[in-house]
Backbone as CSV, one residue per row, in Angstrom:
resi,resn,N_x,N_y,N_z,CA_x,CA_y,CA_z,C_x,C_y,C_z
1,UNK,-21.235,21.721,9.464,-20.665,20.502,9.950,-21.126,20.738,11.480
2,UNK,-21.139,22.009,12.057,-21.679,22.206,13.183,-22.999,22.663,13.208
3,UNK,-23.482,22.959,12.004,-25.200,23.435,12.065,-25.706,21.904,12.037
4,UNK,-25.774,20.970,11.141,-25.982,20.208,10.995,-25.756,19.392,11.761
5,UNK,-24.787,19.177,13.219,-25.086,18.096,13.700,-25.398,18.884,15.262
6,UNK,-25.129,20.325,15.256,-26.113,21.266,15.967,-24.829,20.927,17.275
7,UNK,-23.357,21.116,16.693,-22.233,21.464,18.060,-22.437,22.640,18.161
8,UNK,-22.499,23.532,18.932,-22.466,24.928,19.617,-23.718,25.753,19.193
9,UNK,-24.600,25.611,18.228,-25.667,25.724,17.947,-27.021,25.008,17.814
10,UNK,-27.764,25.635,17.362,-29.053,24.817,17.227,-28.673,23.810,16.099
11,UNK,-29.232,22.245,15.891,-29.462,21.931,15.024,-30.235,22.052,13.945
12,UNK,-29.421,21.876,12.699,-30.465,22.493,11.349,-30.113,21.742,10.338
13,UNK,-30.366,20.483,10.346,-30.189,19.435,8.978,-30.099,20.264,7.642
14,UNK,-31.063,20.304,7.370,-31.272,21.354,6.165,-30.049,22.439,5.898
15,UNK,-30.600,23.027,6.983,-29.261,24.314,6.422,-27.919,23.902,6.568
16,UNK,-27.846,23.067,7.413,-26.270,22.347,7.567,-26.002,21.713,6.292
17,UNK,-26.774,20.990,5.289,-26.899,20.379,4.057,-26.564,21.465,3.118
18,UNK,-27.506,22.813,3.103,-27.091,23.934,2.409,-25.399,24.033,2.540
19,UNK,-25.442,24.351,3.518,-23.753,24.643,3.981,-22.591,23.738,3.720
20,UNK,-22.909,22.721,3.661,-21.900,21.455,3.218,-21.680,21.935,1.745
21,UNK,-23.027,21.730,1.180,-22.909,21.895,-0.342,-22.046,22.937,-0.804
22,UNK,-21.968,23.590,-0.639,-21.477,24.885,-0.581,-19.598,24.745,-0.423
23,UNK,-19.496,24.265,0.960,-17.677,23.337,1.185,-17.538,23.343,0.038
24,UNK,-18.089,22.094,-0.790,-18.051,21.044,-1.820,-17.089,21.734,-2.673
25,UNK,-17.367,23.193,-3.214,-17.150,23.943,-4.066,-15.889,24.647,-3.548
26,UNK,-15.224,24.224,-2.792,-13.956,24.485,-2.108,-12.610,24.447,-3.165
27,UNK,-11.752,24.959,-2.940,-10.661,25.157,-4.098,-9.566,24.468,-2.166
28,UNK,-9.868,24.659,-1.308,-9.038,24.243,-0.304,-8.881,23.118,-0.222
29,UNK,-7.830,22.200,-0.155,-7.923,20.463,-0.173,-7.931,20.224,1.263
30,UNK,-7.487,20.945,2.337,-7.688,20.624,3.677,-9.354,20.692,4.311
31,UNK,-9.901,21.862,3.681,-11.404,21.786,3.534,-12.167,20.201,3.348
32,UNK,-11.758,20.138,1.589,-12.312,18.885,0.750,-11.926,17.692,1.788
33,UNK,-10.978,17.392,2.234,-10.626,16.559,3.146,-11.544,15.830,4.384
34,UNK,-11.418,17.180,5.131,-12.184,17.142,6.729,-13.754,16.832,5.909
35,UNK,-14.515,17.643,4.914,-15.520,17.219,4.375,-15.841,16.032,4.056
36,UNK,-15.089,15.569,3.492,-15.113,14.093,3.092,-15.176,12.965,4.078
37,UNK,-14.453,13.225,5.412,-14.351,12.730,6.463,-15.760,12.693,7.199
38,UNK,-16.179,14.130,7.275,-17.267,14.110,7.809,-18.338,13.041,7.268
39,UNK,-18.523,13.069,5.787,-19.952,12.297,4.909,-19.174,10.693,5.307
40,UNK,-17.909,10.503,5.474,-17.672,9.452,5.834,-18.016,8.932,7.111
41,UNK,-17.621,9.313,7.971,-18.054,9.345,9.165,-19.265,9.268,9.703
42,UNK,-20.362,9.696,8.644,-21.980,9.972,9.008,-22.601,8.893,7.747
43,UNK,-21.654,7.958,7.379,-22.575,6.804,6.801,-22.583,7.705,5.121
44,UNK,-22.621,8.844,4.468,-22.766,8.987,3.018,-21.962,8.814,2.496
45,UNK,-21.404,7.582,2.005,-19.878,6.750,1.308,-20.014,7.852,-0.152
46,UNK,-21.231,7.807,-0.423,-20.802,8.072,-2.281,-20.278,9.780,-2.166
47,UNK,-21.211,10.473,-1.140,-20.935,11.654,-1.737,-19.423,11.926,-0.966
48,UNK,-18.810,10.881,0.146,-17.583,11.181,0.961,-16.528,10.508,-0.553
49,UNK,-16.766,9.951,-1.172,-16.068,9.323,-2.405,-15.877,10.264,-3.643
50,UNK,-16.856,11.209,-3.766,-16.664,12.266,-4.391,-15.839,12.944,-3.790
51,UNK,-16.005,13.675,-2.703,-15.713,14.848,-2.043,-13.712,14.707,-1.984
52,UNK,-13.669,13.253,-1.789,-12.359,12.465,-1.192,-11.656,12.402,-2.200
53,UNK,-11.848,12.200,-3.480,-11.285,12.336,-4.243,-10.722,13.216,-5.103
54,UNK,-11.712,14.526,-4.772,-11.086,15.726,-5.102,-10.060,15.957,-4.381
55,UNK,-10.007,15.908,-3.018,-9.177,15.869,-2.196,-7.725,14.934,-2.545
56,UNK,-7.970,14.374,-2.612,-6.778,12.996,-2.631,-6.396,13.159,-4.605
57,UNK,-6.843,13.892,-5.196,-6.081,14.026,-6.401,-5.242,15.398,-6.812
58,UNK,-5.989,16.038,-5.363,-4.799,17.600,-5.012,-3.703,17.194,-3.892
59,UNK,-3.438,15.736,-3.874,-2.059,15.117,-3.137,-2.661,14.617,-1.773
60,UNK,-3.592,14.888,-0.886,-3.714,15.079,0.368,-3.673,13.722,0.956
61,UNK,-2.490,13.119,1.305,-2.656,12.004,2.020,-3.621,10.935,2.550
62,UNK,-4.076,12.062,3.691,-5.062,10.891,4.204,-6.651,10.603,3.192
63,UNK,-6.502,11.801,2.947,-7.783,11.423,1.559,-7.410,10.472,0.739
64,UNK,-6.543,10.097,-0.228,-5.971,8.965,-0.892,-5.846,7.695,0.271
65,UNK,-5.519,7.806,1.492,-5.596,6.439,2.196,-7.014,6.164,2.520
66,UNK,-7.886,7.002,3.024,-9.549,6.734,3.443,-10.028,6.011,1.529
67,UNK,-9.905,6.854,0.616,-10.338,6.511,-0.642,-9.789,5.392,-1.092
68,UNK,-8.513,4.806,-0.987,-8.179,3.173,-1.264,-9.115,2.344,-0.076
69,UNK,-9.028,2.575,0.712,-9.726,1.552,2.107,-11.071,1.536,1.123
70,UNK,-11.580,2.589,0.746,-13.004,2.773,0.323,-13.207,1.631,-0.894
71,UNK,-12.430,1.791,-1.711,-12.077,0.640,-2.819,-12.250,-0.420,-2.468
72,UNK,-11.269,-0.830,-1.272,-11.473,-2.585,-0.784,-12.758,-2.534,-0.440
73,UNK,-13.279,-1.683,0.864,-14.459,-2.294,1.802,-15.836,-1.537,0.639
74,UNK,-15.473,-1.682,-0.402,-17.033,-0.926,-1.342,-17.753,-0.027,-0.656
75,UNK,-17.134,0.714,-0.266,-17.916,1.942,0.529,-18.260,2.899,-0.456
76,UNK,-19.528,3.140,-1.025,-19.503,4.284,-1.545,-18.839,4.384,-3.523
77,UNK,-18.324,3.030,-3.408,-17.656,3.141,-4.681,-17.366,1.158,-5.571
78,UNK,-17.304,0.440,-6.169,-17.256,-0.393,-6.998,-15.991,-0.976,-6.011
79,UNK,-15.784,-2.266,-5.785,-14.688,-2.737,-5.289,-13.232,-2.728,-6.337
80,UNK,-12.682,-2.234,-6.258,-11.585,-2.447,-7.536,-10.171,-2.262,-6.470
81,UNK,-9.476,-3.163,-6.833,-7.643,-3.666,-6.191,-7.415,-3.215,-6.356
82,UNK,-6.887,-2.583,-7.829,-6.162,-1.258,-8.675,-5.908,-0.146,-8.326
83,UNK,-7.536,0.376,-8.262,-7.735,1.838,-7.549,-7.205,1.503,-6.230
84,UNK,-7.404,0.907,-5.087,-7.305,0.814,-4.046,-5.151,1.060,-3.804
85,UNK,-4.878,0.020,-4.636,-3.366,-0.245,-4.706,-2.845,1.292,-5.161
86,UNK,-3.672,1.566,-5.845,-2.989,3.624,-6.855,-3.555,4.317,-5.021
87,UNK,-4.132,4.648,-4.629,-4.306,4.975,-3.458,-3.514,4.881,-2.449
88,UNK,-3.630,4.103,-2.193,-2.840,3.283,-0.701,-1.234,3.516,-1.091
89,UNK,-0.858,3.723,-2.688,0.404,3.520,-2.815,0.649,4.614,-2.592
90,UNK,-0.069,5.858,-2.878,0.041,7.550,-2.805,0.441,7.853,-1.414
91,UNK,-0.556,7.296,-0.931,-0.406,7.887,0.897,0.360,7.174,1.350
92,UNK,0.987,5.584,1.236,1.918,5.022,1.952,3.479,5.927,1.620
93,UNK,3.661,6.390,0.150,4.832,6.908,-0.163,4.772,8.243,0.781
94,UNK,3.640,8.711,1.334,3.734,10.396,1.959,4.164,10.014,3.355
95,UNK,4.002,8.466,3.565,4.103,8.552,5.100,2.671,8.188,5.763
96,UNK,1.844,7.459,5.650,0.574,7.187,6.085,0.844,5.866,6.534
97,UNK,0.818,5.170,8.074,1.458,4.437,8.434,0.203,3.130,8.009
98,UNK,-0.910,3.517,7.808,-1.768,2.868,8.183,-2.322,2.109,6.764
99,UNK,-1.397,3.197,5.703,-1.639,3.139,4.254,-0.842,2.218,3.868
100,UNK,0.244,1.698,4.655,1.153,1.099,4.203,1.271,-0.474,4.980
101,UNK,0.022,-0.529,5.862,-0.459,-1.830,6.219,-1.747,-2.378,5.739
102,UNK,-2.382,-1.497,5.045,-3.227,-1.826,4.473,-3.120,-2.171,2.645
103,UNK,-2.172,-1.764,2.073,-1.498,-2.331,0.965,-0.419,-3.322,1.140
104,UNK,0.041,-3.760,2.461,0.497,-5.093,2.580,-0.715,-5.929,2.544
105,UNK,-1.699,-5.665,3.151,-3.074,-6.812,3.542,-3.378,-7.079,2.166
106,UNK,-3.473,-6.457,1.286,-4.144,-5.963,0.016,-3.201,-6.725,-0.943
107,UNK,-1.898,-7.117,-0.895,-0.780,-7.560,-1.570,-0.682,-8.988,-0.749
108,UNK,-1.235,-8.897,0.329,-1.439,-10.284,0.494,0.213,-11.124,0.889
């Protein structure tokens, strides 16, 4: 991410992307969660959804929350209230207050 963004080093988007793609194969849930957030924040929502889904499947509450909101907002995925409830519910049970709030808004 530092190479892609030029933080602390010379910016090289191509090399950064190569390194990021290697990270997508990681078995480390925290790495996947952070990578998914990076893609989300840089507007690469389809890629973010794929990576966040891996971390969410492994039980990462923040990834579950963010993925749930993506299903509400149609960011990188089709709008799907059922999937949104599923992921937000898991994040809410894990104690993510924003997930509780988003779930309440979704359920109206």
